[in-house]
N, C-alpha and C positions, 0 to 999 in steps of 0.2 A: 504494500500500500504506500502511495506517495505521501511523504511527510509534509508537514505544514511549515510554510515559510516563517511565519511569526514565531512558532514554537521552536524551530531550529535556531533562530537568532537569539532567543531567550536562553536556550540550553547551552549554546556554543557561542558565547559573545566575542570570542577572539580567534582569529586565524593568524598564524605567524609564518612569515618568510624568514626562515632561520639562517639562510646563507646559501652560497654556491661555491663551487670549486672547479678548477681546471687542472687536468693532468695530461701528459703526453706519453703514449707508448710508441712502439716502433713505427707503426703505420697508421696511427690514429690519434686524435685529440678527443678526450672524454670530458663532457660537461656534466656536473652533478648538482642537483638542486635539492634543498631541504625545506619542506613545508610541514606544518603541523596544525592540528586542531586540538588544543588541550582538552583532555578528557575523552577524546574520541580515537585519534589515530595520528600517525606520521606518514608523510609521503616522501619518497626518495626517487624521483624520476631521473633518467639520464638521457643525454643526447650524444651520439658518437659521430665524429667527422672523420671520414677516411682521408688520409693524406698520402697514401702509398704512390699515387700518380700525380701529386701536386708538389710544386716547389713553394716552400713556406718562406716568405720574404720579411714578415714582421713577427715579432716575438709573440708566441701563443698565450703567454701569461703576463704580459706587460701590464702596467697600471691601466692603460687604455683598454687592453683586452679584457681585464677584469671588470671594468666599468660596462663594457658592451655586454658581457655575459651576465652581469647583475641585472641589466635591463631586459635581457632575454628571459631571465627568471621572473621578472615582473610580468612579462607577457604570458609566461607559463602559469603563473600563480592563479590567475582568474579561473582556469579550468578546474582547479582543486578547491578554491574558495567557494565556487558556486554550489557545491554539494550541501553546504550548510548556510551559506550567505551571512556569515558572521558580520555584525555591524561594525567591527573594528578589524583592520589588518595591521598587524605590528611588524615592523621591519627593524629589529634591534641592531642589525649589523650594517645598515645602509643609511645614506643621507640623500635626501632629495630636496631641491629648492621648492618654494611655494609654487613657482611656475610649473615645475615638473610634476608636483603633486596634482595640480589641476589638469595637467596633460593626461596623466594616467587615469584619473577619474572620468574624463571625457571619453577616452578610448574604451574603458571598461563599460561605462553606462551605455554608450551607443552601440558597442559591439555585443552587448547582452540584451539588446532590444527584443530580439526574437525569443530569447530565453525567458525574459520577464513576461512577454505576451503569452507564450505557450503555457507558462506555469501560473497564469492569472495573478501575477505579482504587480501591485501598484506601489510605485516608489518614485523618487526623483533623483536627479544627479547630485543634488546637495546631500540627500539623506540616505542613499542606499548603502554607503560605506564611508568610514572615516579611516584615513591612513596615518599611522603613527610611526615616525622615524626618529633616529637619534637627533638630539636637539642641536648638536654642534658638529661642524665639519672639521674642527681643529685637529682631531686625531686621525682623519682620513688621509690616505696617500694623495699627495697633490698631483693634479693632472695638468700638465703643461700643454695647452692647445697648440703650441708651436713644435711639439715633439715631432721627430722625423717619421715620415711614412714612405716606405720603399714601394714604389709603384711598378707594376708589371704592364700597365696600360691594357689589362685584360677587361673583357666584358663578361660578367657572370649572368647567365640567362636561366632563370628557374624554368624547369620543364615538368609539367604535370601530366603529359600524355594526351591532352586534349587538342582541339583544333587551334586554339589561340596561340599557344607556344609554337606550334608547327608554323603558323604564319610568321611569327617573329623570327624564327630561325631562318625561314626562307628569305625574308627581307634582308637579313644580315649576311647572306651567303658569301658576298664578295670580301668580307673581312673575317672569314672562318678561322683563320690562324690566330686571331685575337680573341676568340670566343671560347668560353668553357660553359658546359651545361651544369646546372645545379639541381639535384633531386633530393627529395625527402622520402625515405622508405622505398625500397625497390618494388616496382611493379613493371611487368613486361612492357606495357604501353609507353612508359617513360624512356626505357632504353631503346625500344623499337622506333619511336618517333624521332629520337635523337639520331639513331642510325640512318633513318630515312632521309634526314637532313645532312648526312655526311659526317656525323660525330661518333667516333668509336668509343669504347670503354675508357680509353686513356684521356678522353676529353670530357669526362663526366666526374664532377665532384659529388660524391655520394655522402648523404647524412642519414642517420637513423635515430628516430625519436621513440622512446618507450613511454607508455602510460603506466603509472604505478598500479599494480593489481588491487591495492587497497581502494582506489577510486572506483574500479569496476565492481568490487564487492559492495561498496556503499550504494552505488547506483542500483544494483540488483535488490538491495534491501529497501529501496524507496526514497533514498536521499535524492535531493534535487539534481536534475540533469538537463542538458539542453545545449543549444548552440552557443559557442563563444567566438570571439574575434581571432580565429585561427591564423588568418593571413598575417596578423601582427607578429605571431611567433615566427612565421617564415621570414618576415621582414628583418627581425633582429638576428635570426640565425644566418640568413644570407649576408647580412652586413658583417657579422663576425667572420664568415668565410671569405668575404671580399677583402677584409682587413688582413687576414692571414696570407692570402695569395697576392695581395697588392692590386686587386682589381679596382678599377676606377669607376665602373658603372655596373649597377644591378638593373638589368633590363627586364622589366615585367611585361606581361601580356594582358593586362586588364583593360577593358574597353569602356567607352563612355556610358554604356548601359548599366554598369555596376553602380551608378549614382542613384538609380531610381529606388524608391521605397518599395518594400514588399507588401506593406499594408497601406492601402489608400488612405490619404488624409493624415498620415502619421510620418514620423521620421524613422520608423522601424525598417531596417534594411538588412536582409540576410547577408548582403555583400559589403557591409559597412567598411571592413578593413581592406576591401579591394577598391573602395571609392577614392575619388580624387581628394576629397576632404581629408581622409586618413593619409594619403600619399603626401599631401602638402604638410600636414602636421608632423609626419615622420621625418621629412626633410628638415623641418625647423628644429625638431628635437635632436637629431643626429648632428646637425651643424652646431647647435648650441653646446652639446655635451661631448661630442667625439671629434669629427673631422669635417673639413669642407671638401676634401679630395675625393670622397666616395659619393656618387650620385645615384639616387634611387628614383626610378621613373618608369612609366609604362609607355612602351613604344606604340601601343594600339589605342591609347586614350583618345586620340582624335576621332576614332571610328565607332560605329554602331555594330551590332551583331549581324545585321544583314550584309554590311560591307565585308566583315570578316569572313562570313560564310561564303560570299562570292569569291574572295581571294582563295580561301581554303579549297573550294571546289576545283581549282586549277592545280592543286598539289596532289596528283594522283598517287604518288609513292606513299603518301600518309594515310590514304583512305582506309586501307584494310588493317592498319595497326593502331590508329588513334582510338582512345576511349575517354568518355566523360561521365560515365555512369558510376555514381557512388555505391549503389547497391551491388553492382557487379564487379567492382574494382579488384577485389581480392582474387576472383576467378578470371579476371581479364576478359569480361564479356559485357555486352549490352544486355541488361536484364529484360528490356522490352516492355516493362510494366510501370515505369516511373515517369514523373514529369520531366526529368532531365533528358532521358532518352527521347521522349516525345518532342521536346523542344529542339534538340539537335536535328532530329529527323525532319522536323518542320522547317527550320531555318535554312537547311540545305536543299529542301525540295524545289525551290524555284530554279536551282542551278544544276541539279543532278536528277537523273531519271528515277521514276518509281521503282523500276526493276533493279537498278544499280543500288539504290538505298536499301531495298529489301535484302539484297545480297550482303551488304555491309552490316545491317542490324539483325539479320536473321528472321525478319518478319516485316510485313507492311504495316507499320504502326497506325496508319490511317484506317486500316480494316478492323481495328480492335475497338468495339463500341464501349468496352469497359473504361476506356481512357477518355471518354467524352468529358467527365467532370474536370480532368486535368487540363484538357484543351480549353475548356471554358474559363478555368482559372488563369491560364497563361494569357488568354485573350481579354481578360478583364471583365468577363461576363459575370463571374462570381466575385465575392467581396475582396478576396486576397489573392495575390500571386502565390504560386507554390514557393515554399522556403527552400529554394535551390538557386544555384548560380545560372540564371536564365535571363533572357533579354527583356526589354520593356514591352508593355502592352502594345504600343505603337508598332514596334518591330514585328511582333507576333501577328498582329492584324494585317500588316502589310504582306508578310509571308503567306498568310492564308489567302489573301486576295490574289497575289502573284501565282500561287499554286492552282487556285480555281481557274484563273485565266489560262494557265498552261494546259489543264485538262480540257477546257473548252476548246482551245485552239486545235487540239489533237483529236477532238471528238471522242474522248474517253469517258466512260461512266465513272461518276464520282464514288470513291469509297465512303464507308458509312460515316466517319468522323467529319469529312468535308461537307457532307449533305446537311449538316447542322448549321452551316454558315452560307452567306452569299457575299458577293463581291463588295457590296456597300458597307461591309464591316470596316473597311478602310477607305475613307474618302479623300485621302491625300494623294500625293504623287510618289509612286515607287521610285521614279527617276530622281526626284529631289532627295529622297531618303538615301539613295545610293550615292548621291553627290554631296551629302552633308559633311561637315567638318567641324568637330568640336575644338574650339581654340583654347579651352581651359585645360592645359596640360603643362608638364614640366620638362618637356623633351629638350635636351641640350642641342645647341646649334649644329654640332657635328653629326647629329642623327637626323636632321630635318630632311635630308635628301631621300632617306628611306621612307619617310612619311609621305613625301611628295610622290614617290614611286607608287606607293600603295593607293594613294588617292586617285592618281591617274588610272590605275588598273581597274578600279571598281566603279568609276562614274558610268552612269547610263545602265542599260540592260542588255547590251550586246555581249 
């Protein structure tokens, strides 16, 4: 039975981030974090960074490295805190400025929006938690912002195995020698999509993150569970890896669509830590606390999901190996039954044939009438979008219209899901959506030519 938010906060008033450590073994760097809920349990998760195929240019345990890893622990902490939602988080071994305390509260509150919504928790950014740190920085190791940073001029590109990172890798193909892929926890789609783009195992920086079994046990017993801002963990972990290897750029593949709320009329966004708001905040935090030499940005931020789908449709080598389904990720399959599978099938349908998509996904998802509620949610017919990394309502409606027109032009009978809609579901111009350009991005000038190339490739419908 799920436990009560207020009762848990009363019974467990304190969550403690007790510390973190870094050690190096022959072919890896191991990050260890210590969290506890007094009177309940301790958590001891670890993250492993494989270094056997990487040249380490900056000290793995320098003062700066320790500060980055401490911040990674702050991003990790919220996944453990949420099981009891203690009103106070104590950080006895760390110091944060008032500005940084507010930064973390903003990230956690917005990143937990879905968690609060799904668990019927009513709270505010001011009141959901109080963070207690040591009162003085006097005995903390001094961080010299002018300390040396040995640069390799590399680009670190996170690869999740989906269509978006495939597109980024394709855009940067002419500087392949300066790129390394970054993965978290091995899955076949990640290595195979990297390989399809021409990156062998020697060009992949692998990391492995474990979840403490105690958290899984508590979840099974009814302690609170739900979505957290996981991409912020990836942000700090990739930053630490960029620091180790001297990479100057962390090149993400988040699109403009990630900015849209999942619940209409609210700021609740499943993708908050993939949004431009978080990206800009992260840049400010790392510049203030770490370095100016490492840039964190999304190469695809100017584009919407429809544009990315059109570009991906031209990357045939990736079509049989990419995966975006969370439910089927461990088995490296498309489950064929979730909103994410349906969305990817739909967004590609204006650009790839029904037969070819059926071959990729293992079924024609438009023929499964049990998925009608999911398609209605994606199209904004029902109250909320699915809590998945999916496109905007506008993009979904445009894709439905373009697909309907495609069936009509070929004189094909509509499958069951498409019969529930007609072309006036989208009254805008598909050509205008394919020519759109989001100018709210943080792309460095040296990468702008790749964005221009992408924009030119996806304009219009030809």
